[in-house]
N, C-alpha and C positions, 0 to 999 in steps of 0.2 A: 188463221190472225197472221201470224209469218207470212204467209204464201201471199196473201193480201199484199202484206207492205212491200216483200219485195218487189210483187208488181210493180207496184206503185215509185220505187226508186228505179227500176229499171226505165220505166217509161220515161221519169226526169230526166238521167240518164241518160238514154238517146235522143227527147230533143233539145236536148242542149249544147248533144254533141252535134246533131244535125244543124242547129239555127246558127251553131257559132260557127260552123264550116261555110255554111250560104255566106255570112257574113264575112271569114275570110276572105272569102273567094274573090267579093268587091268590094273586099276594101279599095280608097282611090276610086271608087267608082257609085259613089252613096245613091244615086239619081235624084230624084224631084226631095226637093226640101223646104219644108214650112217652116212657117216661124208661129210661136204660141206664144211670143211674148217677144221686148227686144234680145234676146240673148240664147231665148228657151225655143230647141228645135226638133222636129224631128222629119227624119230623112224617107224617102221609098223604102229602103232595108231594115228599121226597124218595124215598117209593119209587115213585111215580106216575113222575118223573122218571128213577129208576133202569131202572123197565123200558121204559120208551117207550127209553132208550138201547141197554140191553140189544135192545132187538124190532129196534132197527136196523143192529146190528153184525152181530148171529147171521143177519141176513135177506143183509148182504150178502157177510158169513165166519162162515160153521156151523160152520168147524174150528179156529176158531178159539179161543181162552183168555178168560176174562175175572179178573180182581179189582177187587172193588168194593166199597163200603162196607159198603151194606146186607143183601148174601147172599153167601150161600156159595160161594167162587171155585169157577169152570168151567173143569177140567183137562182139555188135548187133549195128546196124544203131538206136535202141531208147534210150532215158534219161538214163533211168534208170540201173542203179550199183548194182550189190553189193560185199561189200570187206571183205573179211573172213581171220579169224584166227583160223583153224581149232583146235590148241593147241598152245594157250600163255602158252608158261613156258616151252619147251619142256625140259631142262637137267632138270630141275625138276623132271619130270613125268620118264625120264630115269632113275633116281635115287632111285624114291620112293617117292619123298619128295612130300608131299600132300599142292603145291600150284602151281595153273593151271588153267586157263580157256578156255573158247571159244569166239572168240570175232566175233562177226557181225553187221556191217553196212548198212545201204540204202543210197544210192544215188543218188538225180535227178536234172542233168543236173548240173556235177561239186559239187551240196550242200549236204553234209549228214542234211536226215534228220529225219534218225533212227539208234540209238546206241544200242546196246542189248551182254552184259557182262556177263555170265552164270559161277560160281563158284560152281561146283558138289561138292567138300569136305566140305564144306559150308551151300547148296541149298541156296546159295545167287544171286536170279538174278537182274541186273544193266539195268533201262530202262531208255531209254532218247530219245523225238520227240520232235524236233524242236519246240519253244517256248510254251514246256507242261511243261518244268520240268524234275528232274530227280527223280528216287523212286529208292527204293531198295526192293523186295518181298511185294509191289504195296503201302510201306510209301514214304513219302517225303523226300529226304534228300539231308543236306544244305553243305555246305566246314566251315571250322570252323573258328570259332573267335580270332583265336593265330594273336596278334600284332607284336611279335618280335621273331625275328631271331635265338636269341638264346633261345629262350623257345619253340621252335619248333621242331618239328620230320618231318624229310627228306626223300625221296627217293630217289636213282637212281639206272642205271644200269652199267653196262659194253660192250663194242662194242666186237663181238667177233675178231675183226682183231686186241685186243690188245696185243698182242706178236710182232707186226709188224709193228704197227701205232704209231709214235708219239702225235696224237690225241686219247686218250682210256680212257680222265676220270680222270686215277689219280693224276693231278696235283687240279679238281677241289673236288675231293673227299676230298681231302686233306686238303684244304683251306675250307671246309663246315664243317668239322671235326672238327675245330677252332674256328667255329662263331653259329653253331646250337648245340641244346641240345643234339640232337642223328642222326643218320644218318641209316636209316637200306635198304640193298641191299636184297629182296625176292627171285628174279627170274622173274617178267609178267611184264612187262610196263604196259599191258590194269587192272591191278588189283593195279596195285599201282594207274594209274590214277584214277580208280573208288575210291580208300579208300581215293585221295584228295577230290572227289565229295560227301562222306559222312563223313567229318571231320575228320578219323582214321588220317588222314598224312595231312601237312599242307605246304607243296612241296615239289616238283619232279622235278629232271631235267637229261636227257639223250640224248646221241647224236649217231646219226647215224643209228633211227629204222623207219622202212618199213611202210607204209602208212596200213597195216594191223594191225600192233600195236597198235595202237591210233586212226584210223578213229572211235570207236563205241565210244572209251572213252575219247575221246577227246570233242565230242557231250554233253558227259554225264557230266565232268566237270564245261561244259561252262553254261549248263540249273542248275546245283547246286549252281551258283553264283560266280562258279570260275575264274580266269583266265591264261587265256594260250596263250605261245609270241612263237619269238626265243628268244636265250640266249640275244640278245640284247634289248628286248621289242618291237620288229616287230612283224607285224599279222604271226600268224601260219601258216600252211599248213599242210596239211599229209604229202606232198613229201616233206620235208621239212627235214634236219639234224640236227635240233638243237629242244630241243621239252623241256619247263618251262611251268610249272605249279603250282600255290597256290591259297591260299584263297584269292587271291588281297591283302591282306593286308600287306603279306612279299613278297610280288613282286619285290619293288624295288630293295629293302635290297640282294635277290639273283640275281637279273643283277647285281648291284653293285660289289658283289663276282666272280660272272663268269665272266666277262669284267678284272678282274682284272692282269688277263691271253691275255685279247686281249686289250693290250693299245690301237689298230688303232678302232677298234668297239669303242669303248668309246670315241672317238674324234669323231666318228660320230655323239653320240648320243644328 
C-alpha cells in the first residue's frame, strides 16, 4: 500500500513539474485563445498542459478515473480518480502575467488523499498527503498566527459571470475592504489557498469555483492547520459553490462579514 501511494505521489509531482516547465517556457506565447464566455478563456497551452498530465497519469495508472477542466471526465470502475487543473490562472497566463500554477489532486473513494500545486515561475512545489502535513519544497508549512481581521491580509477572486450575475462578489469585496488590513486579487485560487497554508495570506473567500480549482489546495490548507468551510461555516466540499479558508483564528470574523449580505443564512447559524 505504501509503495503504491509513493508511486502516485511521484507521478503527481513529476507531471506537475513537467507541465509547469512547459507553461513557463511558453509564457508570453500562449498560442490560440478561445472564449468560453465573456471573460472565461482557454489557451492552447491549457490543452497542451492537460494532455501532458493525462498522458503521464494514464501511462502509470491506466485504470484510474480523471476529472479535468478542459476535457470530458474519464470515468472508470475503480475508486481512484485524479482531479486536474492544467493551468490555474489562465487569464494571467494569456497576458504574460507570471502568477499561475498546475494543480493535481488524487482521490480515493471520494476522499482527496494527495494534493500537489506547482508554481513554475518561483519553482515552488506545495505538497500534502492526508494526515501527513503540508510542505513547500520539502519544508513543513503552517498557517499564520494573525488573530484580528483588521490586521489580516486577505485574498479573493471574481466569478466569470460577474457581468451578468448579481452574485458577483463585489459586495463582499467592498465589505472586507472596510474590515481587513488589505485584500489581494491575484488570479489563481489554487495559489491563493496555498498562500493561506504557508502563512502568506490569512484568509480567502471566493464563489463559483470548480472542483479542479480547490481539490489539491483545500487539502494543503487543512493539513497546514487551516480551516476551510462554506460561507456560513458549514462543511466544505470541492463541489460546493462557496469557499472560505483561513488560519482558523479569523474564520468566525470572516463568516460574520459574509453573512451580512445573507440574513437568512445568519439566522440558521
